[in-house]
C-alpha positions in Angstrom: 90.3 105.6 65.4 89.4 109.2 66.6 85.8 108.5 66.2 86.0 105.1 68.1 87.9 107.0 70.9 85.2 109.9 71.0 82.4 107.1 70.8 84.0 105.2 73.7 84.3 108.5 75.9 80.6 109.3 75.2 79.6 105.5 75.9 81.8 105.6 79.2 79.8 108.7 80.5 76.4 107.6 79.1 76.8 104.0 80.9 78.1 105.8 84.1 75.3 108.5 84.3 72.7 105.9 83.3 74.0 103.6 86.0 74.0 106.2 88.7 70.5 107.3 87.6 69.2 103.8 87.8 70.7 103.5 91.3 69.6 106.8 92.8 66.5 108.1 90.9 64.9 104.7 89.8 66.1 102.7 92.8 66.9 99.9 90.3 69.7 98.3 92.0 70.1 95.5 89.6 69.9 97.6 86.4 72.3 100.1 88.0 74.8 97.2 88.7 74.6 95.8 85.2 75.1 99.3 83.6 78.1 100.3 86.1 79.8 96.9 85.4 79.5 97.5 81.7 81.4 100.6 81.8 84.9 98.7 81.5 83.4 97.0 78.5 83.9 100.3 76.7 87.6 100.0 77.2 87.4 96.3 75.9 85.6 97.6 72.8 88.2 100.3 72.1 91.1 97.9 72.5 89.3 95.6 70.1 88.5 98.3 67.3 92.3 99.1 67.6 93.5 95.6 67.2 90.9 94.9 64.6 92.2 98.1 62.5 95.7 97.3 62.9 95.3 93.6 62.0 93.5 94.6 58.9 96.3 96.6 57.8 95.3 100.1 59.2 98.3 102.5 59.4 99.4 103.1 62.9 98.6 106.7 63.7 97.9 109.4 66.3 94.5 107.8 66.8 95.9 104.5 68.0 98.4 106.1 70.3 95.5 108.1 71.7 93.6 104.9 72.2 96.5 103.4 74.3 96.6 106.4 76.3 93.0 106.5 76.9 93.1 102.9 77.9 96.0 103.4 80.4 94.3 106.4 82.0 90.9 104.4 82.2 92.4 101.5 83.9 94.5 103.7 86.3 91.9 106.4 87.0 88.7 104.5 86.2 87.6 103.4 89.6 88.5 106.9 91.0 86.4 108.7 88.4 83.5 106.3 89.1 83.8 107.0 92.9 84.0 110.8 92.1 80.9 110.7 90.1 78.9 108.5 92.5 79.7 110.8 95.5 78.5 113.7 93.4 75.4 112.0 92.3 74.5 110.4 95.7 74.9 113.9 97.4 72.8 115.7 94.7 69.8 113.1 94.3 69.8 110.9 97.3 70.7 113.1 100.2 74.2 111.5 100.4 77.1 113.3 102.3 79.0 116.0 100.5 81.6 114.8 98.2 85.2 114.3 99.8 87.2 117.2 98.8 91.1 116.9 98.2 93.2 117.9 101.0 94.0 121.5 101.4 96.9 122.9 99.6 100.1 123.4 101.9 99.6 120.3 104.0 101.4 117.1 104.3 98.1 115.3 103.2 97.9 117.3 100.0 101.5 116.3 99.2 100.6 112.7 99.8 97.6 113.1 97.6 99.6 114.6 94.8 102.2 111.9 94.9 99.6 109.2 94.9 98.1 110.9 91.9 101.3 110.9 90.1 101.9 107.1 90.8 98.4 106.5 89.1 99.8 108.5 86.2 102.9 106.3 85.9 100.7 103.3 86.0 98.7 104.7 83.2 101.8 105.4 81.3 103.0 101.8 82.0 99.8 100.4 80.7 99.7 102.7 77.7 103.0 101.8 77.0 102.4 98.1 76.9 99.4 98.6 74.6 101.6 100.4 72.3 104.1 97.5 72.4 101.1 95.3 71.6 100.4 97.4 68.6 103.8 97.3 67.3 103.9 93.5 67.7 100.7 93.2 65.8 102.0 95.4 62.9 105.4 93.7 62.9 107.1 96.8 61.5 108.8 99.3 63.8 109.2 101.8 61.2 105.3 101.9 60.7 104.7 102.5 64.4 107.1 105.3 64.6 104.2 107.7 65.2 103.0 105.7 68.3 106.2 106.1 69.8 106.6 109.8 69.0 103.4 110.2 70.9 104.9 108.2 73.7 108.0 110.4 73.9 105.6 113.5 74.3 103.9 111.6 77.1 107.0 111.1 78.6 107.7 114.8 78.9 104.3 115.4 80.4 104.8 112.5 83.0 108.3 113.9 84.1 106.7 117.4 84.3 103.8 116.1 86.4 106.1 114.3 88.5 108.2 117.3 89.1 105.0 119.2 90.0 103.6 116.5 92.3 107.0 116.1 94.1 107.0 120.1 94.5 104.3 119.7 96.9 106.6 117.6 99.1 109.4 119.9 98.5 107.4 122.9 100.1 107.4 123.1 103.8 103.7 121.7 104.7 101.9 123.9 107.1 100.2 120.8 108.7 98.6 117.6 108.1 94.8 116.4 109.3 96.6 114.5 112.0 98.3 117.5 113.4 95.1 119.4 113.8 
């Protein structure tokens, strides 16, 4: 499973870079669209690999839990990652505007930004949890899927810490917001 995750991560970036190169370097808009639309298919492939492995009697392990986490993060943050890469590629190779930077630290806008990022993390967590439930249902034995839920418990700790950090931006006295300037 770890090999499938690594292959899908590589596939994600290869399709993304190829799609952006087709758009900005080759000016091949249709090819770019096909490549960029194919990026989510990497997630479908990872889900299929995981389901097939479990249906064939594969032992639920850390790799399956990481696949669920990867899928949750990809769905919650995927569009944002594509936009991030597109802005940088357009700026570097097509004379586009400089990439948008996160709001300055110490501002209300930064506090809002951090809370929104944490909400995305919560969405990723929920999706990952649903996928782990799917894996548990496929296996049909809660004892055999205990390792999945051990990883999920660790992720729970991570999301609580991330939430506390994100909310700490709101607890600080913000200097100003973009609207105040």
